[in-house]
DRENDO-1510 file (C-alpha; in Angstrom, 1 decimal, always signed):
<recs>
REC; n; res; u; v; w
REC; 1; MET; +1.4; -27.0; +8.7 .
REC; 2; LYS; +3.8; -24.6; +7.5 .
REC; 3; ASN; +5.0; -21.8; +10.0 .
REC; 4; ILE; +5.2; -18.1; +8.1 .
REC; 5; VAL; +6.1; -15.6; +10.6 .
REC; 6; PHE; +6.0; -12.1; +9.3 .
REC; 7; VAL; +7.7; -9.2; +11.1 .
REC; 8; THR; +6.9; -5.6; +10.3 .
REC; 9; PRO; +6.9; -1.8; +11.5 .
REC; 10; GLY; +3.3; -2.1; +12.8 .
REC; 11; ILE; -0.1; -3.1; +12.4 .
REC; 12; GLN; -2.1; +0.5; +12.1 .
REC; 13; VAL; -3.9; +2.0; +9.2 .
REC; 14; GLY; -2.1; +2.0; +6.1 .
REC; 15; GLY; -1.7; +0.5; +2.3 .
REC; 16; ALA; +1.3; -1.5; +3.0 .
REC; 17; GLU; -0.6; -2.9; +6.2 .
REC; 18; ARG; -3.6; -3.5; +5.1 .
REC; 19; GLN; -1.8; -5.5; +1.9 .
REC; 20; LEU; -0.3; -7.5; +4.9 .
REC; 21; ALA; -3.3; -8.5; +6.5 .
REC; 22; LEU; -5.0; -9.4; +3.3 .
REC; 23; LEU; -1.9; -11.6; +2.3 .
REC; 24; ALA; -1.9; -13.0; +5.8 .
REC; 25; GLY; -5.6; -13.8; +5.8 .
REC; 26; GLY; -5.2; -15.8; +2.2 .
REC; 27; LEU; -2.0; -17.7; +3.0 .
REC; 28; ARG; -4.7; -19.0; +6.6 .
REC; 29; ASP; -7.0; -20.0; +4.1 .
REC; 30; ARG; -4.7; -22.1; +2.1 .
REC; 31; GLY; -3.5; -24.1; +4.7 .
REC; 32; PHE; -0.5; -22.1; +6.1 .
REC; 33; LYS; +0.0; -20.5; +9.6 .
REC; 34; PRO; +1.0; -17.0; +9.8 .
REC; 35; THR; +1.8; -14.7; +12.7 .
REC; 36; ILE; +2.7; -11.4; +12.9 .
REC; 37; ILE; +4.9; -10.0; +14.8 .
REC; 38; SER; +4.4; -5.8; +15.1 .
REC; 39; LEU; +7.7; -4.0; +16.3 .
REC; 40; SER; +5.2; -0.9; +17.4 .
REC; 41; VAL; +2.4; -0.4; +19.0 .
REC; 42; ALA; -0.8; +1.1; +17.1 .
REC; 43; PRO; -2.9; +3.2; +19.0 .
REC; 44; LYS; -5.8; +2.3; +16.3 .
REC; 45; PRO; -4.9; -1.1; +14.7 .
REC; 46; LEU; -6.3; -2.3; +11.1 .
REC; 47; SER; -9.1; -3.9; +11.4 .
REC; 48; GLU; -8.1; -6.7; +9.4 .
REC; 49; PHE; -5.6; -7.7; +11.9 .
REC; 50; GLU; -8.5; -8.7; +14.5 .
REC; 51; ASN; -8.8; -12.2; +13.4 .
REC; 52; LEU; -5.1; -12.9; +12.7 .
REC; 53; GLU; -2.2; -14.1; +14.9 .
REC; 54; THR; -0.6; -11.1; +16.2 .
REC; 55; TYR; +2.2; -10.4; +18.5 .
REC; 56; VAL; +3.4; -6.8; +19.5 .
REC; 57; CYS; +6.5; -6.4; +20.7 .
REC; 58; PRO; +7.6; -2.7; +20.8 .
REC; 59; LEU; +11.1; -1.5; +20.2 .
REC; 60; GLU; +12.7; +1.6; +20.7 .
REC; 61; LYS; +15.1; +3.0; +17.7 .
REC; 62; GLY; +17.4; +0.4; +16.7 .
REC; 63; LEU; +17.0; -3.2; +18.5 .
REC; 64; GLY; +15.4; -1.3; +21.4 .
REC; 65; SER; +16.2; -2.8; +24.9 .
REC; 66; PRO; +18.0; -6.0; +25.2 .
REC; 67; ARG; +15.4; -7.2; +27.7 .
REC; 68; ARG; +13.1; -6.5; +24.5 .
REC; 69; PHE; +14.9; -8.0; +22.0 .
REC; 70; LEU; +15.8; -11.1; +23.6 .
REC; 71; LYS; +12.0; -11.2; +24.4 .
REC; 72; LEU; +11.1; -11.1; +20.6 .
REC; 73; TRP; +13.7; -13.3; +20.0 .
REC; 74; LYS; +12.5; -16.1; +22.1 .
REC; 75; LYS; +9.2; -15.5; +20.4 .
REC; 76; ILE; +10.4; -16.5; +17.4 .
REC; 77; ARG; +12.2; -19.3; +18.0 .
REC; 78; GLN; +9.0; -20.7; +20.2 .
REC; 79; LEU; +6.6; -20.1; +16.9 .
REC; 80; GLU; +9.6; -22.5; +15.1 .
REC; 81; PRO; +9.2; -20.8; +11.8 .
REC; 82; ASP; +8.9; -22.4; +8.4 .
REC; 83; ILE; +9.6; -18.8; +6.9 .
REC; 84; ILE; +10.4; -15.5; +8.1 .
REC; 85; GLN; +8.9; -12.9; +6.3 .
REC; 86; GLY; +10.2; -8.8; +6.5 .
REC; 87; TRP; +7.6; -6.2; +5.8 .
REC; 88; MET; +9.2; -3.3; +4.8 .
REC; 89; TYR; +12.6; -1.7; +5.4 .
REC; 90; ALA; +12.6; -2.3; +9.3 .
REC; 91; GLY; +10.7; -5.6; +9.5 .
REC; 92; ASN; +13.5; -6.8; +6.6 .
REC; 93; LEU; +16.0; -5.6; +9.0 .
REC; 94; LEU; +14.3; -7.6; +12.1 .
REC; 95; ALA; +13.7; -10.4; +10.4 .
REC; 96; SER; +17.2; -11.7; +9.1 .
REC; 97; ILE; +18.6; -10.5; +12.6 .
REC; 98; LEU; +16.3; -12.6; +14.5 .
REC; 99; ALA; +16.4; -15.5; +12.0 .
REC; 100; ILE; +20.7; -15.5; +12.7 .
REC; 101; GLY; +21.1; -19.4; +14.4 .
REC; 102; LEU; +17.5; -20.6; +13.1 .
REC; 103; LYS; +18.0; -23.8; +11.2 .
REC; 104; PRO; +17.4; -23.4; +8.1 .
REC; 105; PRO; +17.3; -19.6; +7.9 .
REC; 106; ARG; +14.7; -18.8; +5.5 .
REC; 107; VAL; +14.2; -15.3; +5.1 .
REC; 108; PHE; +12.5; -13.3; +2.7 .
REC; 109; HIS; +12.7; -9.6; +2.4 .
REC; 110; SER; +9.5; -7.3; +0.9 .
REC; 111; VAL; +9.9; -3.9; -0.1 .
REC; 112; ARG; +6.8; -1.9; -0.8 .
REC; 113; ALA; +8.4; +1.4; -2.1 .
REC; 114; SER; +10.3; +3.1; -4.9 .
REC; 115; ASN; +12.6; +6.0; -4.6 .
REC; 116; MET; +12.1; +7.2; -1.1 .
REC; 117; ASP; +13.6; +10.2; +0.3 .
REC; 118; SER; +17.5; +9.2; +1.2 .
REC; 119; THR; +17.4; +12.2; +4.5 .
REC; 120; ARG; +14.9; +10.2; +6.2 .
REC; 121; TYR; +15.5; +6.7; +5.0 .
REC; 122; GLY; +19.0; +6.1; +3.4 .
REC; 123; ARG; +20.3; +4.2; +6.4 .
REC; 124; GLN; +17.6; +1.9; +6.5 .
REC; 125; ILE; +18.2; +1.2; +2.5 .
REC; 126; LEU; +21.7; +0.9; +2.8 .
REC; 127; LEU; +21.1; -1.7; +5.7 .
REC; 128; ASN; +18.4; -3.1; +3.8 .
REC; 129; GLY; +20.4; -3.5; +0.8 .
REC; 130; LEU; +23.5; -5.4; +2.4 .
REC; 131; ALA; +21.0; -7.5; +4.1 .
REC; 132; SER; +19.5; -8.6; +1.1 .
REC; 133; ARG; +22.1; -10.5; +0.1 .
REC; 134; PHE; +21.5; -13.0; +2.4 .
REC; 135; SER; +18.2; -13.1; +1.9 .
REC; 136; ARG; +16.0; -15.9; -0.1 .
REC; 137; ALA; +14.6; -13.3; -2.2 .
REC; 138; THR; +13.5; -9.6; -2.1 .
REC; 139; ILE; +9.7; -9.6; -2.9 .
REC; 140; PHE; +8.8; -5.6; -4.5 .
REC; 141; ASN; +5.2; -4.9; -5.3 .
REC; 142; SER; +6.2; -2.4; -8.1 .
REC; 143; GLU; +8.4; -2.6; -11.2 .
REC; 144; ALA; +9.7; +1.0; -10.3 .
REC; 145; GLY; +10.5; -0.5; -6.7 .
REC; 146; MET; +12.5; -3.1; -7.9 .
REC; 147; ASP; +14.3; -1.1; -10.6 .
REC; 148; PHE; +15.2; +1.7; -8.4 .
REC; 149; HIS; +16.5; -0.6; -5.7 .
REC; 150; LYS; +18.5; -2.8; -8.1 .
REC; 151; ASN; +20.2; +0.5; -9.4 .
REC; 152; ILE; +21.6; +1.3; -6.0 .
REC; 153; GLY; +23.1; -2.1; -5.2 .
REC; 154; PHE; +20.2; -4.6; -4.2 .
REC; 155; PRO; +21.4; -8.0; -5.3 .
REC; 156; ALA; +19.8; -8.2; -8.9 .
REC; 157; SER; +19.7; -12.4; -8.7 .
REC; 158; ASN; +17.2; -12.5; -6.1 .
REC; 159; LEU; +14.6; -9.6; -6.7 .
REC; 160; GLN; +10.9; -10.8; -7.6 .
REC; 161; LEU; +8.1; -8.8; -8.4 .
REC; 162; ILE; +4.2; -9.6; -6.9 .
REC; 163; PRO; +2.4; -6.8; -7.4 .
REC; 164; ASN; -0.6; -5.9; -4.4 .
REC; 165; GLY; -3.7; -7.1; -4.7 .
REC; 166; ILE; -7.1; -5.6; -4.2 .
REC; 167; ASP; -10.1; -6.7; -2.0 .
REC; 168; THR; -12.6; -6.8; -4.5 .
REC; 169; ASP; -15.4; -8.1; -2.4 .
REC; 170; LYS; -14.6; -4.9; +0.3 .
REC; 171; PHE; -13.9; -2.6; -2.3 .
REC; 172; SER; -17.0; -2.7; -5.0 .
REC; 173; PRO; -19.5; -0.1; -7.0 .
REC; 174; ASP; -22.4; +0.5; -4.4 .
REC; 175; PRO; -24.9; +3.2; -6.0 .
REC; 176; LYS; -27.2; +3.4; -2.7 .
REC; 177; LEU; -24.0; +3.7; -0.7 .
REC; 178; ARG; -22.8; +6.7; -2.9 .
REC; 179; ASP; -26.2; +8.4; -2.5 .
REC; 180; VAL; -25.7; +8.1; +1.2 .
REC; 181; ILE; -22.3; +9.3; +1.4 .
REC; 182; ARG; -22.8; +12.2; -0.4 .
REC; 183; ARG; -25.7; +13.5; +1.4 .
REC; 184; LYS; -23.7; +12.9; +4.7 .
REC; 185; LEU; -20.9; +15.2; +3.1 .
REC; 186; GLY; -23.4; +17.8; +2.0 .
REC; 187; PHE; -23.1; +17.4; -1.7 .
REC; 188; SER; -26.2; +17.6; -4.1 .
REC; 189; PRO; -26.6; +15.2; -6.6 .
REC; 190; GLY; -24.7; +17.6; -9.2 .
REC; 191; ASP; -21.6; +18.3; -7.6 .
REC; 192; LYS; -18.9; +16.8; -9.2 .
REC; 193; VAL; -16.6; +15.5; -6.5 .
REC; 194; VAL; -12.8; +14.7; -6.7 .
REC; 195; LEU; -11.5; +12.7; -4.2 .
REC; 196; TYR; -7.8; +12.9; -2.8 .
REC; 197; VAL; -6.6; +10.0; -0.1 .
REC; 198; ALA; -3.0; +10.0; +1.7 .
REC; 199; ARG; -1.9; +10.8; +4.9 .
REC; 200; LEU; +0.1; +13.8; +5.6 .
REC; 201; ASP; +3.5; +13.0; +4.5 .
REC; 202; PRO; +6.2; +15.3; +2.4 .
REC; 203; MET; +6.2; +11.9; -0.3 .
REC; 204; LYS; +2.8; +12.9; -0.7 .
REC; 205; GLY; +1.0; +15.9; -2.9 .
REC; 206; HIS; -1.2; +17.8; -0.4 .
REC; 207; LYS; +0.1; +21.1; -1.2 .
REC; 208; THR; -0.5; +20.5; -5.3 .
REC; 209; ILE; -4.3; +19.2; -4.7 .
REC; 210; LEU; -4.9; +22.2; -2.5 .
REC; 211; ASP; -3.7; +24.5; -4.7 .
REC; 212; VAL; -5.4; +22.4; -7.5 .
REC; 213; ALA; -8.9; +22.8; -5.6 .
REC; 214; LEU; -8.2; +26.7; -5.3 .
REC; 215; ALA; -7.9; +26.9; -9.1 .
REC; 216; CYS; -11.1; +24.8; -9.5 .
REC; 217; PRO; -14.1; +26.7; -7.4 .
REC; 218; GLU; -16.6; +24.9; -9.6 .
REC; 219; TYR; -16.0; +21.3; -8.1 .
REC; 220; LYS; -16.0; +19.7; -4.7 .
REC; 221; PHE; -12.6; +18.2; -3.2 .
REC; 222; VAL; -12.5; +15.7; -0.7 .
REC; 223; ILE; -9.2; +15.1; +1.2 .
REC; 224; ALA; -9.3; +11.8; +3.6 .
REC; 225; GLY; -6.0; +10.4; +5.4 .
REC; 226; LYS; -4.5; +10.5; +8.8 .
REC; 227; ASP; -3.3; +14.4; +9.6 .
REC; 228; THR; -5.4; +15.6; +6.9 .
REC; 229; GLU; -7.6; +17.1; +9.5 .
REC; 230; THR; -5.5; +20.0; +10.0 .
REC; 231; LEU; -4.7; +21.1; +6.5 .
REC; 232; GLU; -6.0; +24.5; +6.0 .
REC; 233; ALA; -8.0; +24.5; +2.9 .
REC; 234; SER; -10.7; +27.0; +0.4 .
REC; 235; SER; -14.5; +26.5; +1.1 .
REC; 236; ASN; -14.8; +24.2; -1.8 .
REC; 237; VAL; -12.9; +21.2; +0.4 .
REC; 238; THR; -13.7; +19.0; +2.9 .
REC; 239; CYS; -10.9; +17.7; +4.9 .
REC; 240; LEU; -11.9; +14.3; +6.3 .
REC; 241; GLY; -8.7; +12.8; +8.4 .
REC; 242; ALA; -8.7; +9.2; +8.6 .
REC; 243; TRP; -12.0; +7.6; +7.1 .
REC; 244; GLU; -12.8; +4.3; +8.8 .
REC; 245; ASN; -14.4; +2.6; +5.4 .
REC; 246; ILE; -12.6; +4.3; +2.6 .
REC; 247; ALA; -14.5; +2.4; -0.3 .
REC; 248; GLU; -17.2; +4.5; +1.0 .
REC; 249; LEU; -15.2; +7.9; -0.3 .
REC; 250; TYR; -14.3; +5.9; -3.4 .
REC; 251; ASN; -18.1; +5.5; -3.9 .
REC; 252; ALA; -19.1; +9.3; -3.3 .
REC; 253; ALA; -16.8; +10.5; -6.0 .
REC; 254; ASP; -16.3; +11.0; -9.6 .
REC; 255; LEU; -12.9; +11.0; -10.4 .
REC; 256; LEU; -9.8; +10.2; -7.8 .
REC; 257; VAL; -7.0; +12.5; -8.1 .
REC; 258; SER; -3.4; +10.4; -6.9 .
REC; 259; ILE; -0.5; +12.5; -6.9 .
REC; 260; SER; +2.9; +12.2; -5.1 .
REC; 261; ASN; +6.2; +13.8; -5.0 .
REC; 262; PHE; +8.3; +10.4; -4.8 .
REC; 263; GLY; +8.4; +7.3; -3.1 .
REC; 264; GLU; +5.5; +5.2; -4.4 .
REC; 265; GLY; +5.9; +1.4; -5.6 .
REC; 266; PHE; +2.1; +0.5; -5.9 .
REC; 267; PRO; -0.2; +3.5; -4.9 .
REC; 268; ASN; -3.1; +1.2; -3.4 .
REC; 269; VAL; -5.5; +3.7; -3.0 .
REC; 270; ILE; -5.3; +3.5; -7.1 .
REC; 271; GLY; -6.4; +0.1; -7.4 .
REC; 272; GLU; -9.0; +0.6; -4.5 .
REC; 273; ALA; -10.7; +3.5; -6.4 .
REC; 274; MET; -10.8; +1.3; -9.8 .
REC; 275; ALA; -12.0; -1.6; -8.0 .
REC; 276; CYS; -15.2; +0.7; -6.8 .
REC; 277; GLY; -15.5; +1.7; -10.5 .
REC; 278; LEU; -13.9; +4.6; -10.1 .
REC; 279; HIS; -11.6; +6.5; -12.9 .
REC; 280; VAL; -8.5; +7.6; -11.8 .
REC; 281; LEU; -6.2; +10.8; -12.8 .
REC; 282; ALA; -2.2; +10.1; -11.6 .
REC; 283; ASN; +0.8; +11.5; -11.9 .
REC; 284; ASP; +3.4; +9.3; -13.8 .
REC; 285; VAL; +5.1; +8.0; -10.4 .
REC; 286; GLY; +5.8; +4.1; -9.0 .
REC; 287; ASP; +3.6; +1.6; -11.0 .
REC; 288; SER; +0.6; +4.0; -11.7 .
REC; 289; ARG; +0.7; +4.1; -15.5 .
REC; 290; ALA; +1.3; +0.5; -15.6 .
REC; 291; ILE; -2.0; -0.3; -12.7 .
REC; 292; ILE; -4.5; +2.1; -14.7 .
REC; 293; GLY; -3.7; +0.9; -17.9 .
REC; 294; ASN; -6.6; +2.5; -20.5 .
REC; 295; THR; -9.1; +2.9; -17.8 .
REC; 296; GLY; -8.1; +6.5; -16.6 .
REC; 297; TYR; -5.5; +9.4; -16.8 .
REC; 298; ILE; -2.2; +10.1; -16.4 .
REC; 299; CYS; -0.8; +13.7; -15.4 .
REC; 300; SER; +2.6; +14.5; -17.0 .
REC; 301; SER; +3.3; +16.9; -14.3 .
REC; 302; PRO; +2.4; +17.5; -10.6 .
REC; 303; ASP; +2.0; +21.1; -11.9 .
REC; 304; ALA; -1.4; +22.5; -9.9 .
REC; 305; LYS; -2.3; +24.3; -13.2 .
REC; 306; ILE; -1.8; +21.4; -15.5 .
REC; 307; VAL; -3.7; +19.2; -13.4 .
REC; 308; SER; -6.6; +21.6; -12.7 .
REC; 309; LYS; -6.6; +22.1; -16.7 .
REC; 310; GLN; -6.7; +18.1; -17.2 .
REC; 311; ILE; -9.7; +17.6; -14.2 .
REC; 312; ARG; -11.5; +20.2; -16.2 .
REC; 313; SER; -10.9; +18.3; -19.5 .
REC; 314; ILE; -12.3; +15.2; -18.1 .
REC; 315; PHE; -15.4; +16.4; -16.9 .
REC; 316; ALA; -15.7; +18.3; -19.5 .
REC; 317; ARG; -15.7; +15.7; -22.4 .
REC; 318; ARG; -17.3; +12.9; -20.2 .
REC; 319; ASN; -20.9; +14.1; -21.9 .
REC; 320; ASN; -19.2; +14.1; -25.5 .
REC; 321; VAL; -16.8; +11.2; -25.5 .
REC; 322; ALA; -16.5; +7.3; -24.6 .
REC; 323; LYS; -15.1; +6.9; -21.2 .
REC; 324; PRO; -12.3; +4.7; -20.7 .
REC; 325; ALA; -12.1; +1.1; -20.2 .
REC; 326; ASP; -13.7; -0.2; -17.2 .
REC; 327; PRO; -11.4; +0.2; -14.1 .
REC; 328; ARG; -12.9; -2.6; -12.0 .
REC; 329; GLN; -12.5; -5.1; -15.0 .
REC; 330; ARG; -8.7; -4.3; -15.2 .
REC; 331; ILE; -8.5; -5.0; -11.4 .
REC; 332; LEU; -10.4; -8.3; -11.2 .
REC; 333; THR; -8.1; -9.2; -14.1 .
REC; 334; SER; -4.9; -8.2; -13.7 .
REC; 335; PHE; -4.4; -7.4; -9.9 .
REC; 336; SER; -6.7; -9.9; -7.2 .
REC; 337; CYS; -6.2; -10.3; -3.9 .
REC; 338; ASN; -6.6; -14.3; -4.8 .
REC; 339; ALA; -3.2; -13.6; -7.8 .
REC; 340; MET; -1.0; -12.2; -5.0 .
REC; 341; VAL; -1.9; -14.4; -2.0 .
REC; 342; GLU; -1.2; -17.3; -4.7 .
REC; 343; ALA; +2.3; -16.1; -5.7 .
REC; 344; TYR; +3.8; -15.7; -2.0 .
REC; 345; ALA; +2.4; -19.3; -1.7 .
REC; 346; ARG; +3.9; -20.5; -4.2 .
REC; 347; LEU; +7.5; -19.4; -3.4 .
REC; 348; TYR; +7.0; -20.4; +0.3 .
REC; 349; ARG; +5.8; -23.8; -1.1 .
REC; 350; LYS; +8.9; -24.3; -3.8 .
REC; 351; GLU; +11.3; -22.9; -0.7 .
REC; 352; MET; +10.2; -25.2; +1.5 .
REC; 353; LEU; +10.2; -28.3; -1.1 .
REC; 354; ASP; +13.5; -27.5; -2.0 .
REC; 355; HIS; +14.9; -27.8; +1.2 .
REC; 356; VAL; +13.2; -31.0; +2.0 .
REC; 357; SER; +14.9; -32.3; -1.6 .
REC; 358; LYS; +18.4; -31.4; -0.7 .
</recs>
């Protein structure tokens, strides 16, 4: 049994958290013993974590109180990890600190973003760059993220790329579900439905999509994601807030629009929507272009006028021009969950074999 301990800022609903749950579950199926340590309490944990070994030890800013940190330090030693895998900036830093004194301190980092806002994350990025010099490898889920961090000082010698994996069983085309959800949301069969999925955050493009909807009153827009129910929108927009089963919305829509201002690495919503057979229009941030390939559309600018024009063009020519390639097939071929899990498993096995041979 190979003990893998993941240290993550939280286990709430989110793309990075969903990837962690998929990875831990896949490793468990391959004979590893994963344990997830969450550094915060989630009011509503992601359901995928229910079947995984989790340990919640909430810390305040920094290292938290000495009592809580000592409790966490003891828990790590009790688990006797073969590998400690940090997850996102805060998880990476705590993983490195908690591994001090362990023999051998086999620590891996994982970065899930690209050009994040330095005013909000600058200190964490700087410290993570310093700590990554002592990790066995820093794993990125996107080329954009790896290039950005390499250019700001992360050591190039131990950077590795493992793209996100999409659960193609959970995210798959379902015509019956499409009809049910469209009726539930009050749409008629002939409505063209544009979907935007993102939590309310400055890095996302909610203002842009609201302006696009205002400029395109002939289409229905659905916006989903944590806190989006608070948005003020035009009458053709339905703001749902957090939605439990997002695959329902992918199936109900005719087009996914993905717009972010900065910070994206591998936008999970693009891969999930594609796995449901939905074509995507995205601006060129992170690895969006590489994920979409020839199955969708890239908008050269997040300007609302340009996005509106391209949405109209997409819907207008669908009856006269062949559609792009099958998006689901691209996900099955290039971004499967199995490929992601196996890449991590190979990395961990190699690390442990190298240690035994020394």
